[in-house]
LOBATOR-639258 format. One record per residue: residue number from 0; x, y, z of N, C-alpha, C in turn; residue in one letter. Coordinates in pm, whole numbers. Layout:
// residues N
 num    n_u    n_v    n_w   ca_u   ca_v   ca_w    c_u    c_v    c_w residuo
 NUM      X      Y      Z      X      Y      Z      X      Y      Z       A
...
***
This chain:
// residues 310
 num    n_u    n_v    n_w   ca_u   ca_v   ca_w    c_u    c_v    c_w residuo
   0  -1332   2484   -573  -1208   2535   -629  -1241   2630   -743       M
   1  -1174   2746   -746  -1198   2844   -851  -1145   2794   -985       E
   2  -1181   2863  -1091  -1136   2824  -1225   -984   2835  -1232       E
   3   -920   2730  -1284   -775   2724  -1288   -725   2748  -1429       L
   4   -602   2793  -1439   -541   2812  -1571   -465   2686  -1609       S
   5   -480   2644  -1733   -412   2524  -1780   -266   2556  -1808       E
   6   -177   2461  -1782    -35   2487  -1798     32   2371  -1870       I
   7    131   2403  -1952    218   2303  -2014    362   2347  -1986       R
   8    453   2253  -1977    587   2291  -1932    691   2190  -1981       F
   9    816   2232  -1977    929   2142  -2000   1050   2185  -1916       N
  10   1026   2270  -1815   1135   2317  -1732   1185   2208  -1639       E
  11   1305   2230  -1583   1362   2133  -1490   1312   2154  -1348       N
  12   1262   2273  -1317   1201   2300  -1187   1062   2357  -1210       N
  13    962   2288  -1163    823   2325  -1191    758   2381  -1065       I
  14    698   2498  -1076    620   2556   -966    477   2575  -1014       R
  15    384   2526   -935    243   2530   -975    162   2607   -871       L
  16     84   2704   -917     -9   2776   -833   -125   2823   -921       K
  17   -247   2790   -878   -367   2822   -957   -360   2760  -1096       N
  18   -310   2635  -1101   -292   2569  -1230   -369   2437  -1237       N
  19   -414   2405  -1359   -472   2275  -1390   -379   2207  -1490       L
  20   -327   2092  -1452   -239   2015  -1540   -321   1901  -1598       V
  21   -346   1907  -1728   -435   1809  -1793   -372   1671  -1805       R
  22   -241   1665  -1820   -174   1537  -1842    -82   1501  -1726       G
  23     14   1413  -1751    107   1370  -1647    224   1467  -1633       P
  24    292   1458  -1521    422   1523  -1503    524   1411  -1492       I
  25    572   1366  -1607    664   1253  -1614    787   1294  -1695       L
  26    906   1241  -1662   1026   1275  -1738   1021   1215  -1879       P
  27   1062   1297  -1975   1070   1250  -2113   1214   1235  -2160       E
  28   1310   1285  -2081   1451   1269  -2112   1529   1259  -1982       K
  29   1655   1219  -1992   1733   1189  -1872   1745   1310  -1781       V
  30   1761   1428  -1837   1779   1548  -1756   1658   1578  -1668       S
  31   1540   1530  -1709   1418   1557  -1632   1398   1460  -1515       E
  32   1487   1361  -1501   1478   1270  -1387   1506   1343  -1256       L
  33   1581   1452  -1262   1614   1528  -1142   1528   1653  -1128       N
  34   1411   1651  -1188   1322   1767  -1184   1245   1771  -1052       R
  35   1247   1888   -988   1171   1911   -865   1036   1974   -900       D
  36    934   1937   -823    800   1993   -841    756   2055   -710       V
  37    717   2183   -716    670   2256   -598    527   2301   -621       T
  38    438   2263   -530    298   2303   -538    275   2417   -440       I
  39    239   2534   -491    219   2651   -405     72   2673   -368       Q
  40    -17   2591   -425   -157   2600   -384   -254   2606   -499       G
  41   -379   2566   -472   -489   2574   -566   -453   2510   -700       N
  42   -419   2381   -695   -368   2310   -813   -438   2176   -826       T
  43   -461   2137   -951   -515   2003   -981   -429   1941  -1091       A
  44   -390   1816  -1070   -309   1742  -1167   -386   1616  -1203       I
  45   -422   1602  -1329   -509   1492  -1371   -434   1362  -1399       E
  46   -303   1368  -1412   -225   1248  -1442   -130   1214  -1330       G
  47    -41   1116  -1354     59   1078  -1254    171   1181  -1245       P
  48    248   1172  -1137    356   1268  -1113    482   1191  -1074       V
  49    595   1227  -1139    726   1178  -1098    814   1300  -1073       Y
  50    882   1303   -959    968   1416   -927   1087   1368   -844       A
  51   1197   1442   -855   1308   1414   -762   1262   1448   -621       R
  52   1205   1568   -605   1145   1609   -478   1012   1676   -507       K
  53    909   1632   -438    776   1692   -450    745   1764   -320       L
  54    738   1897   -328    709   1978   -209    572   2044   -225       E
  55    489   2030   -123    357   2091   -122    356   2200    -17       I
  56    353   2323    -62    360   2436     30    223   2475     84       Q
  57    118   2448      5    -16   2485     51   -120   2412    -33       N
  58   -241   2396     23   -354   2343    -52   -429   2458   -118       G
  59   -530   2431   -190   -587   2301   -219   -507   2232   -329       D
  60   -503   2097   -322   -432   2018   -422   -504   1886   -441       L
  61   -519   1846   -567   -571   1714   -599   -484   1654   -708       E
  62   -427   1536   -682   -349   1463   -782   -423   1333   -811       I
  63   -467   1317   -936   -553   1204   -971   -474   1078  -1007       C
  64   -347   1092  -1045   -266    977  -1082   -173    934   -970       G
  65    -99    827   -995     -1    780   -897    112    881   -882       A
  66    177    881   -766    283    977   -736    407    901   -690       V
  67    524    942   -746    651    887   -697    752   1000   -685       F
  68    815   1009   -568    920   1108   -544   1049   1035   -511       A
  69   1153   1063   -590   1279    991   -572   1342   1024   -436       Q
  70   1343   1152   -401   1407   1193   -275   1307   1205   -161       L
  71   1198   1281   -184   1106   1308    -74    975   1365   -125       E
  72    866   1325    -61    738   1394    -74    716   1464     59       L
  73    709   1598     53    707   1677    176    591   1776    173       Y
  74    511   1775    280    404   1873    296    448   1973    401       V
  75    451   2101    364    493   2207    454    409   2208    582       N
  76    474   2228    694    404   2225    823    299   2334    837       S
  77    310   2441    759    214   2551    765    103   2538    660       E
  78    102   2428    586      4   2411    477   -138   2406    533       A
  79   -232   2460    455   -374   2456    489   -454   2409    368       E
  80   -582   2381    390   -669   2339    281   -670   2188    263       G
  81   -731   2144    152   -743   2001    121   -626   1957     32       N
  82   -564   1846     71   -458   1785    -10   -496   1639    -29       I
  83   -521   1602   -156   -577   1470   -185   -493   1397   -290       T
  84   -458   1272   -258   -390   1184   -353   -487   1072   -389       F
  85   -530   1065   -515   -634    971   -554   -581    829   -575       K
  86   -451    814   -601   -394    680   -622   -270    663   -536       K
  87   -199    554   -556    -89    519   -466     23    622   -469       S
  88     92    632   -357    202    727   -338    326    649   -296       V
  89    439    679   -359    563    610   -324    681    704   -324       G
  90    785    664   -253    910    740   -250   1024    644   -220       S
  91   1139    669   -284   1257    590   -254   1316    627   -120       A
  92   1270    740    -64   1322    784     64   1208    809    164       N
  93   1145    927    160   1050    958    268    923   1026    218       S
  94    816   1004    294    689   1076    279    663   1141    414       V
  95    658   1275    416    652   1347    543    544   1455    539       V
  96    457   1455    639    362   1564    658    337   1581    808       S
  97    373   1698    859    343   1732    999    246   1848   1006       R
  98    176   1874    896     85   1988    889    -40   1962    973       A
  99    -65   2048   1070   -179   2030   1159   -308   2088   1104       A
 100   -297   2181   1009   -415   2254    965   -461   2218    825       N
 101   -403   2116    765   -451   2075    632   -527   1943    645       C
 102   -609   1919    546   -691   1797    543   -627   1703    441       R
 103   -541   1614    490   -459   1528    405   -526   1392    389       L
 104   -551   1353    264   -622   1228    236   -549   1148    128       T
 105   -522   1022    157   -465    928     61   -572    824     30       F
 106   -610    811    -97   -713    716   -136   -659    575   -157       H
 107   -527    558   -149   -468    427   -174   -345    409    -84       S
 108   -255    318   -122   -142    281    -37    -31    385    -41       D
 109     52    382     64    177    460     70    291    361     87       I
 110    396    378      7    513    290     14    638    376      8       N
 111    719    373    113    841    454    117    938    392    217       A
 112   1057    449    224   1153    403    324   1113    452    462       K
 113   1066    576    469   1023    635    596    894    712    573       S
 114    796    696    663    668    766    651    636    832    784       V
 115    610    963    779    569   1040    897    443   1116    861       T
 116    334   1092    935    206   1155    902    142   1211   1028       L
 117     82   1330   1012      2   1391   1118   -129   1437   1056       Y
 118   -240   1407   1122   -372   1452   1077   -401   1403    935       N
 119   -372   1276    910   -390   1219    775   -490   1104    779       A
 120   -557   1084    665   -645    970    646   -592    888    529       F
 121   -568    759    554   -516    669    451   -617    559    429       V
 122   -674    553    308   -776    453    279   -715    317    247       A
 123   -585    312    226   -515    186    199   -427    148    316       G
 124   -308     99    285   -211     58    386    -84    141    373       S
 125     -3    137    478    126    208    479    237    104    493       V
 126    333    108    400    447     17    401    575     98    406       Y
 127    663     70    502    789    144    512    883     70    607       A
 128   1007    119    614   1099     69    716   1061    126    852       D
 129   1039    257    856   1001    324    980    876    408    955       E
 130    779    397   1046    651    467   1031    617    538   1162       I
 131    581    665   1151    533    741   1267    403    810   1227       A
 132    294    777   1295    166    841   1265    106    895   1394       I
 133     49   1014   1383    -14   1079   1498   -142   1146   1452       E
 134   -247   1134   1534   -377   1193   1503   -420   1156   1360       N
 135   -407   1029   1327   -433    982   1190   -516    854   1193       S
 136   -574    824   1075   -652    702   1058   -602    630    935       V
 137   -570    501    951   -529    414    840   -625    296    840       V
 138   -714    288    743   -814    181    746   -757     47    702       T
 139   -643     48    637   -573    -76    604   -477   -112    716       G
 140   -359   -158    679   -260   -197    778   -142   -102    780       G
 141    -72   -102    895     53    -27    909    164   -131    923       V
 142    249   -142    821    348   -250    815    488   -192    800       F
 143    574   -219    897    710   -167    894    810   -280    909       A
 144    925   -265    845   1031   -365    858   1118   -338    980       T
 145   1104   -217   1040   1186   -185   1157   1101   -137   1274       Q
 146   1030    -25   1259    965     35   1376    838    110   1339       Q
 147    738    100   1428    614    178   1417    596    258   1545       I
 148    561    386   1529    529    472   1643    390    530   1617       D
 149    290    492   1699    152    536   1680    106    615   1802       M
 150     52    735   1777      2    820   1884   -135    874   1844       T
 151   -234    856   1930   -370    907   1904   -415    872   1762       D
 152   -417    744   1730   -447    702   1593   -531    575   1592       S
 153   -591    549   1475   -666    426   1450   -606    360   1327       I
 154   -587    229   1332   -536    154   1217   -612     23   1206       A
 155   -614    -33   1084   -678   -163   1067   -605   -267   1149       G
 156   -475   -275   1130   -387   -362   1208   -246   -309   1194       T
 157   -150   -371   1261    -10   -333   1243     79   -455   1261       F
 158    199   -445   1204    297   -552   1216    435   -493   1195       N
 159    523   -511   1293    660   -459   1283    745   -527   1390       A
 160    877   -526   1373    964   -578   1479    948   -502   1610       P
 161    939   -368   1601    927   -285   1720    807   -192   1705       S
 162    720   -188   1806    600   -105   1802    589    -27   1932       V
 163    564    104   1919    539    188   2035    405    258   2017       R
 164    320    256   2119    192    325   2113    181    423   2229       I
 165    107    533   2206     93    635   2309    -45    699   2302       A
 166    -93    746   2418   -220    816   2436   -337    722   2408       R
 167   -396    728   2288   -510    640   2257   -489    581   2118       S
 168   -489    448   2110   -467    379   1983   -574    271   1969       V
 169   -638    264   1851   -739    162   1825   -704     83   1700       G
 170   -742    -44   1699   -728   -126   1579   -865   -179   1538       I
 171   -886   -191   1406  -1016   -227   1352  -1032   -376   1327       L
 172   -923   -449   1320   -927   -594   1301   -897   -664   1433       L
 173   -928   -792   1444   -914   -859   1574   -772   -869   1628       P
 174   -670   -866   1541   -533   -892   1587   -434   -793   1528       S
 175   -325   -773   1602   -210   -695   1555    -84   -765   1606       A
 176     32   -733   1547    150   -816   1571    277   -732   1587       F
 177    370   -786   1664    504   -730   1675    601   -842   1706       S
 178    727   -822   1671    830   -923   1701    875   -907   1846       V
 179    911   -786   1884    942   -757   2024    813   -720   2096       E
 180    814   -731   2226    695   -692   2302    665   -545   2280       K
 181    539   -513   2262    497   -377   2232    533   -284   2349       I
 182    575   -161   2314    609    -60   2414    489     32   2431       I
 183    436     40   2552    317    121   2580    356    237   2670       V
 184    335    359   2622    365    476   2702    269    484   2822       A
 185    309    551   2930    220    563   3048     86    626   3012       P
 186    -20    577   3077   -157    629   3061   -210    612   2919       D
 187   -163    511   2848   -209    484   2712   -329    390   2714       T
 188   -427    418   2631   -543    331   2612   -530    262   2477       K
 189   -535    129   2478   -522     48   2358   -653    -27   2337       F
 190   -728     10   2230   -862    -45   2210   -868   -131   2084       Y
 191   -951   -234   2091   -987   -311   1972  -1130   -274   1935       N
 192  -1151   -232   1810  -1281   -184   1765  -1353   -283   1676       L
 193  -1304   -407   1667  -1363   -502   1573  -1503   -547   1614       S
 194  -1539   -530   1741  -1674   -565   1786  -1760   -441   1814       L
 195  -1710   -324   1778  -1791   -202   1789  -1890   -198   1672       A
 196  -2008   -148   1697  -2111   -142   1594  -2092    -16   1510       D
 197  -1985    -15   1430  -1952    103   1352  -2056    130   1243       L
 198  -2118     24   1191  -2220     42   1088  -2338    122   1138       G
 199  -2387     90   1259  -2499    164   1316  -2460    308   1346       A
 200  -2341    327   1401  -2295    462   1433  -2280    546   1307       L
 201  -2233    485   1199  -2216    557   1072  -2350    608   1021       Y
 202  -2456    530   1047  -2591    570   1004  -2664    653   1108       K
 203  -2601    676   1223  -2664    755   1328  -2769    677   1405       G
 204  -2763    544   1403  -2862    460   1471  -2806    409   1603       L
 205  -2891    360   1693  -2842    307   1821  -2750    186   1800       P
 206  -2649    176   1885  -2556     64   1877  -2621    -63   1930       Q
 207  -2578   -175   1877  -2624   -305   1926  -2583   -320   2074       S
 208  -2671   -372   2159  -2639   -382   2302  -2522   -475   2332       P
 209  -2492   -570   2244  -2379   -659   2269  -2259   -623   2181       D
 210  -2246   -495   2150  -2132   -446   2074  -2051   -351   2162       S
 211  -1935   -312   2113  -1856   -212   2185  -1708   -229   2161       G
 212  -1635   -128   2199  -1489   -137   2192  -1438   -214   2313       K
 213  -1325   -278   2296  -1266   -359   2403  -1130   -302   2437       I
 214  -1111   -261   2561   -979   -215   2602   -887   -334   2618       E
 215   -775   -330   2548   -683   -443   2547   -572   -424   2650       M
 216   -532   -534   2707   -418   -538   2798   -305   -609   2726       N
 217   -193   -543   2708    -86   -601   2628    -22   -723   2695       T
 218    -56   -748   2820     -9   -871   2885   -115   -981   2876       D
 219   -239   -948   2914   -345  -1049   2918   -391  -1090   2779       A
 220   -390   -997   2684   -440  -1026   2549   -327  -1057   2451       D
 221   -216  -1101   2503   -101  -1132   2418    -87  -1283   2401       E
 222    -59  -1325   2280    -25  -1464   2251    115  -1466   2192       I
 223    205  -1536   2258    344  -1542   2213    366  -1673   2140       K
 224    412  -1664   2017    434  -1782   1934    578  -1786   1888       S
 225    627  -1905   1867    762  -1925   1814    752  -1997   1681       T
 226    800  -1933   1576    798  -1990   1442    939  -2034   1406       L
 227    953  -2154   1353   1087  -2205   1326   1087  -2296   1205       A
 228   1201  -2296   1137   1229  -2398   1036   1369  -2452   1064       N
 229   1432  -2514    968   1562  -2576    993   1671  -2474   1020       D
 230   1651  -2350    974   1758  -2251    983   1725  -2132   1074       E
 231   1599  -2094   1081   1562  -1970   1150   1454  -1998   1254       V
 232   1466  -1930   1366   1362  -1934   1469   1324  -1791   1504       Q
 233   1194  -1762   1506   1147  -1626   1533   1030  -1628   1630       R
 234   1032  -1534   1722    922  -1518   1817    830  -1405   1770       T
 235    699  -1429   1779    601  -1331   1735    501  -1307   1847       L
 236    476  -1180   1875    376  -1142   1975    249  -1099   1902       H
 237    138  -1166   1931      9  -1129   1872    -80  -1071   1982       A
 238   -141   -956   1953   -232   -891   2047   -371   -905   1988       Y
 239   -453   -991   2049   -572  -1037   1979   -691  -1056   2073       T
 240   -810  -1037   2016   -934  -1072   2085  -1013  -1170   1998       I
 241   -940  -1250   1920  -1006  -1334   1821  -1104  -1432   1885       V
 242  -1077  -1477   2007  -1171  -1567   2074  -1304  -1500   2102       G
 243  -1300  -1375   2142  -1424  -1300   2168  -1498  -1272   2038       K
 244  -1424  -1245   1931  -1487  -1220   1802  -1558  -1345   1751       V
 245  -1494  -1459   1764  -1556  -1585   1720  -1682  -1613   1799       L
 246  -1679  -1591   1930  -1798  -1615   2012  -1911  -1522   1971       A
 247  -1879  -1397   1942  -1983  -1301   1902  -2040  -1337   1765       A
 248  -1955  -1378   1672  -2002  -1411   1538  -2089  -1535   1536       D
 249  -2060  -1632   1625  -2142  -1753   1629  -2284  -1722   1673       L
 250  -2301  -1619   1757  -2435  -1587   1805  -2517  -1514   1700       S
 251  -2454  -1430   1619  -2525  -1355   1516  -2423  -1305   1413       N
 252  -2399  -1377   1307  -2289  -1345   1217  -2308  -1219   1134       P
 253  -2429  -1165   1124  -2453  -1051   1036  -2488   -922   1111       D
 254  -2460   -917   1238  -2511   -803   1314  -2432   -674   1293       K
 255  -2304   -686   1258  -2223   -565   1238  -2193   -549   1089       F
 256  -2175   -426   1047  -2145   -397    907  -2011   -325    892       Q
 257  -1921   -352    985  -1793   -283    984  -1715   -308    855       N
 258  -1726   -430    801  -1648   -465    682  -1689   -380    562       H
 259  -1816   -332    559  -1857   -245    448  -1778   -114    450       F
 260  -1758    -59    569  -1682     66    580  -1538     48    533       L
 261  -1474    -61    577  -1335    -84    542  -1320   -116    394       L
 262  -1412   -197    340  -1403   -232    198  -1431   -112    109       T
 263  -1533    -34    141  -1564     84     61  -1451    185     66       A
 264  -1385    195    180  -1271    285    192  -1155    240    105       S
 265  -1119    112    112  -1002     62     38  -1027     55   -112       S
 266  -1152     35   -153  -1182     23   -295  -1238    151   -356       L
 267  -1242    258   -277  -1305    381   -323  -1254    432   -456       G
 268  -1122    420   -480  -1064    473   -603  -1096    386   -724       A
 269  -1138    259   -702  -1164    168   -813  -1313    150   -844       Q
 270  -1401    187   -751  -1543    164   -771  -1601    260   -875       L
 271  -1690    208   -958  -1751    289  -1063  -1877    360  -1014       L
 272  -1926    323   -898  -2045    389   -843  -2029    401   -692       K
 273  -2111    485   -632  -2108    504   -488  -2216    417   -424       T
 274  -2175    331   -333  -2269    242   -264  -2315    308   -133       Y
 275  -2415    247    -72  -2462    297     57  -2490    180    149       D
 276  -2510    210    277  -2536    107    379  -2682    106    420       M
 277  -2770    152    333  -2912    161    367  -2946    299    417       G
 278  -3058    311    481  -3105    441    527  -3044    478    662       M
 279  -3010    607    676  -2958    654    804  -3072    698    894       D
 280  -3040    762   1005  -3142    801   1103  -3236    909   1049       C
 281  -3195    976    941  -3280   1079    881  -3357   1030    759       N
 282  -3352    900    733  -3423    844    619  -3356    868    486       G
 283  -3227    904    488  -3150    926    366  -3046    816    350       K
 284  -3003    787    226  -2901    682    207  -2770    719    278       P
 285  -2714    623    350  -2584    643    416  -2475    610    315       A
 286  -2439    709    234  -2345    688    124  -2206    656    175       L
 287  -2140    561    107  -2005    520    146  -1903    594     60       L
 288  -1883    720     89  -1783    800     19  -1660    816    109       T
 289  -1545    840     46  -1422    858    123  -1436    974    222       I
 290  -1498   1083    179  -1512   1200    266  -1595   1167    390       E
 291  -1707   1099    369  -1793   1065    483  -1725    965    575       R
 292  -1656    866    516  -1585    767    598  -1473    833    676       I
 293  -1403    926    610  -1296   1000    679  -1352   1078    797       R
 294  -1459   1153    774  -1518   1232    881  -1564   1143    996       N
 295  -1622   1028    962  -1672    937   1065  -1559    885   1153       F
 296  -1452    836   1092  -1344    779   1172  -1272    885   1255       F
 297  -1261   1007   1204  -1200   1112   1285  -1292   1152   1400       F
 298  -1424   1145   1379  -1516   1169   1491  -1501   1062   1598       D
 299  -1480    936   1556  -1454    828   1652  -1322    854   1725       V
 300  -1218    891   1648  -1087    915   1707  -1090   1028   1810       L
 301  -1165   1134   1781  -1167   1251   1869  -1278   1246   1973       H
 302  -1352   1133   1978  -1454   1118   2080  -1586   1186   2052       G
 303  -1603   1241   1931  -1732   1303   1896  -1839   1196   1873       K
 304  -1797   1079   1830  -1885    962   1823  -1842    868   1936       V
 305  -1934    841   2025  -1900    763   2145  -1931    616   2126       T
 306  -1832    531   2145  -1850    387   2134  -1879    328   2272       L
 307  -1969    233   2275  -1993    158   2399  -1868     79   2434       R
 308  -1851     49   2561  -1740    -39   2603  -1798   -178   2628       E
 309  -1732   -278   2574  -1781   -416   2586  -1700   -488   2692       L
***
């Protein structure tokens, strides 16, 4: 990023381009609660941001503090460059990005009423009433109170009353859940990656011969449970390979290092140092940075890194 000009402001509508904001963008009086913030590109904000509406028209952008938008956080569909949120992001209404050409990265959780993401990497979890993600990776969980729509994506796990998956969807933990039976679009592949040797692949080493992704069948791999108390009865559908995971772990409990990738991703914003997973295939430390983890999971998602089938 080129040298930026420092800016200070007190206007009700803030536009930032080629600016470095040293402090927070927070309201100091009632009139500033309805302040809109527009990012036009090449901007860094070192503190937290509060806005009625936060619009990002173009990258590069880095926001180091937490972000809250009362109405909407919106990334323009034509945006390009790197857009990075170092801490949690929230909105009383929606978080929306359909930009295909920008590199969108969230280092922590997203919490909003509605979340729509395309080509995004989330190192934490996503919480909302309705969630739609496409061509994205969420290393934590995708949790909705109403509906989840996942297309060509990878998530740690998911849980919602209604879930729809399409094209190719993978989960990193042994189980995922829905209240209603999951809706699977035609020709969809649903994979569980909890027994894939992601640690070896991250280091560029050969995969363990008894590792691999498992194609799940939403009928055969479903466990239907009924939970009840004196007042409420609820049915829960679990899509799980936990029996296979237990059998694999009993034979060799330390053979995979997948948990290092997920933990380093979720804790990346809090760690004081960068850890590694040992030496890679080139004899260099396999550093656990958000950028490298992001690149790795997108290579898995797009088939550039090939997983064995178990």
